C-alpha positions in Angstrom: 154.1 83.9 62.4 155.8 82.1 59.5 155.2 78.4 58.8 158.8 77.6 59.5 158.6 79.3 62.9 155.5 77.3 63.7 157.1 74.1 62.7 160.2 74.9 64.9 157.9 75.7 67.8 156.0 72.4 67.3 159.2 70.4 67.2 160.5 72.1 70.3 157.2 71.4 72.1 157.0 67.8 71.0 160.7 66.9 71.6 161.6 69.1 74.6 158.3 69.7 76.3 159.1 73.4 75.9 156.6 75.5 77.9 158.1 78.7 76.4 157.5 77.5 72.9 153.9 76.5 73.7 153.4 79.9 75.3 154.5 81.6 72.1 152.1 79.4 70.1 149.4 80.1 72.6 149.8 83.9 72.4 150.0 83.8 68.6 146.8 81.8 68.1 144.6 82.4 71.1 142.7 85.5 69.9 142.2 84.1 66.4 140.8 80.8 67.8 138.7 82.6 70.3 137.2 84.8 67.7 136.3 81.8 65.4 134.8 79.9 68.3 132.8 83.0 69.4 131.5 83.5 65.8 130.2 79.9 65.9 128.8 79.6 69.4 127.9 83.3 70.1 129.1 83.2 73.6 132.3 84.6 75.0 132.4 82.3 77.9 131.8 79.2 75.8 134.2 80.4 73.2 136.9 80.8 75.9 136.2 77.3 77.2 136.3 75.8 73.7 139.6 77.6 72.9 141.1 76.6 76.2 140.0 73.0 75.7 141.6 72.8 72.2 144.9 74.3 73.4 145.0 72.1 76.5 144.4 69.1 74.2 147.4 70.2 72.1 149.6 70.4 75.2 148.4 67.0 76.4 149.1 65.4 73.0 152.2 67.4 72.3 154.3 64.4 71.4 152.4 64.1 68.1 152.6 67.8 67.1 155.5 67.1 64.7 153.1 65.2 62.5 150.9 68.2 61.8 151.6 69.6 58.3 149.3 72.7 58.5 149.0 73.8 62.1 146.7 76.8 61.4 144.2 74.6 59.5 144.5 71.9 62.2 143.6 74.2 65.1 140.9 76.0 63.2 139.4 72.6 62.4 139.6 71.6 66.0 137.9 74.8 67.1 135.2 74.2 64.4 134.6 70.6 65.4 134.5 71.4 69.2 132.1 74.3 68.5 129.9 72.2 66.3 129.8 69.4 68.9 128.5 72.0 71.3 126.0 73.4 68.8 124.6 70.0 67.9 124.0 69.5 71.6 122.5 73.0 72.0 120.7 72.7 68.6 121.8 76.1 67.5 123.0 76.6 63.9 123.7 80.3 63.3 127.1 81.9 62.6 127.7 85.4 63.8 131.0 87.3 63.2 129.7 90.8 63.8 132.4 91.3 66.5 135.2 90.7 64.0 137.0 93.8 62.9 139.9 94.2 60.5 143.0 96.1 61.7 145.5 97.5 59.2 148.0 99.8 60.9 151.4 98.4 61.7 152.7 99.2 65.3 155.7 101.0 63.8 153.6 103.4 61.6 153.9 107.2 61.9 151.0 109.2 63.4 149.8 110.3 60.0 149.9 106.8 58.6 148.0 105.5 61.7 145.3 108.1 61.1 145.1 107.1 57.4 145.0 103.5 58.4 142.3 104.1 61.0 140.1 105.8 58.3 140.7 103.0 55.9 140.0 100.4 58.7 136.6 102.1 59.4 135.7 102.1 55.7 136.6 98.4 55.4 134.8 97.4 58.6 131.6 99.2 57.5 131.8 97.5 54.1 132.4 94.1 55.8 129.4 94.7 58.1 127.2 94.9 55.0 128.2 91.4 53.8 126.3 88.3 54.7 127.6 86.4 57.8 129.0 83.5 55.7 130.7 86.0 53.3 132.3 87.9 56.2 133.5 84.6 57.8 135.1 83.4 54.5 136.8 86.8 54.0 138.1 86.8 57.6 139.5 83.2 57.3 141.2 83.9 53.9 142.5 87.5 54.3 143.0 88.0 58.1 143.9 84.4 59.1 145.7 83.5 55.9 143.9 80.2 55.1 143.8 78.8 51.6 140.5 78.6 49.8 140.5 74.8 49.9 141.2 74.9 53.7 138.3 77.4 54.3 136.0 75.2 52.1 136.9 72.2 54.2 136.5 74.1 57.4 133.1 75.4 56.5 131.9 72.4 54.6 131.3 74.4 51.4 132.9 74.1 47.9 136.0 75.9 46.8 133.8 77.6 44.2 131.6 79.0 47.0 134.6 80.3 48.8 135.7 82.0 45.5 132.2 83.4 45.1 132.2 84.9 48.6 135.6 86.3 48.2 134.6 87.9 44.9 131.6 89.5 46.5 133.6 90.7 49.5 136.4 92.2 47.3 133.8 94.0 45.1 132.1 95.5 48.1 135.4 96.6 49.6 136.5 98.1 46.2 133.3 100.0 45.8 133.4 101.3 49.4 137.0 102.4 49.1 136.4 104.1 45.7 133.3 105.8 47.1 135.2 107.1 50.1 138.0 108.4 47.8 135.5 110.4 45.8 134.0 111.8 49.0 137.4 112.8 50.3 138.4 114.3 47.0 135.2 116.0 46.2 134.1 117.0 49.7 136.0 120.3 50.0 135.1 121.1 46.4 131.4 120.4 47.0 131.4 122.5 50.1 132.8 125.5 48.2 130.1 125.1 45.5 127.3 125.3 48.2 128.6 128.7 49.3 
C-alpha cells in the first residue's frame, strides 16, 4: 500500500469515521503487526491481543490519525511499546522471529515463475534462518516491511550504523546462498554425469 493511499485512508477514517477505510487499513497491516508482536513476545495469543489492542486504540483515537506522518513507523512503534510493556511485566527479554518467512512470488506469476520463486524463497529462508535473531529482525523490517534504517534503529533502540551492519551481513549471507545454489543448479547435472 502506497503512502498516499494510507494518508487518504487515514483522512477518511478521521473525518468520516469510515469503517470501510479502517477495514482496509486493518487488513493491510494486521499480519505484519501480529508477526512483529509475536517475534517480541513469543506467544500467538498474546501477539493477537497486543495487535488487536493497538488497532482498537487507533479506532478509538481516529480523529487524530491525520496528524501521523509515517503511519507504518507509528503502528510498529505502538506494537513494540505495547510488547515491551508486557515483557517488562513478564521479565522476558528475548526476540524470536523464527516464524517469519519471506515470500517472493506475485499472485499473477505463471506456473514456471512460481516454481522458480518457490525455490528462491526456500534458499532465502534457509539463509535467513542462519542469521542471528537481531539481524533477521532488522532485515525483515527493512526489506519486507519497507521501514527506513533510521526508523528501524529507533524502533529497536539501536544505532543506524548497527542497522547498516546487520543489513550488510544479511545481504552477504543471501548473496552467498544464492550464488552457491546457482552453482549447484548449474553443476549438478554435469557432476552427476562425471560420477557415471
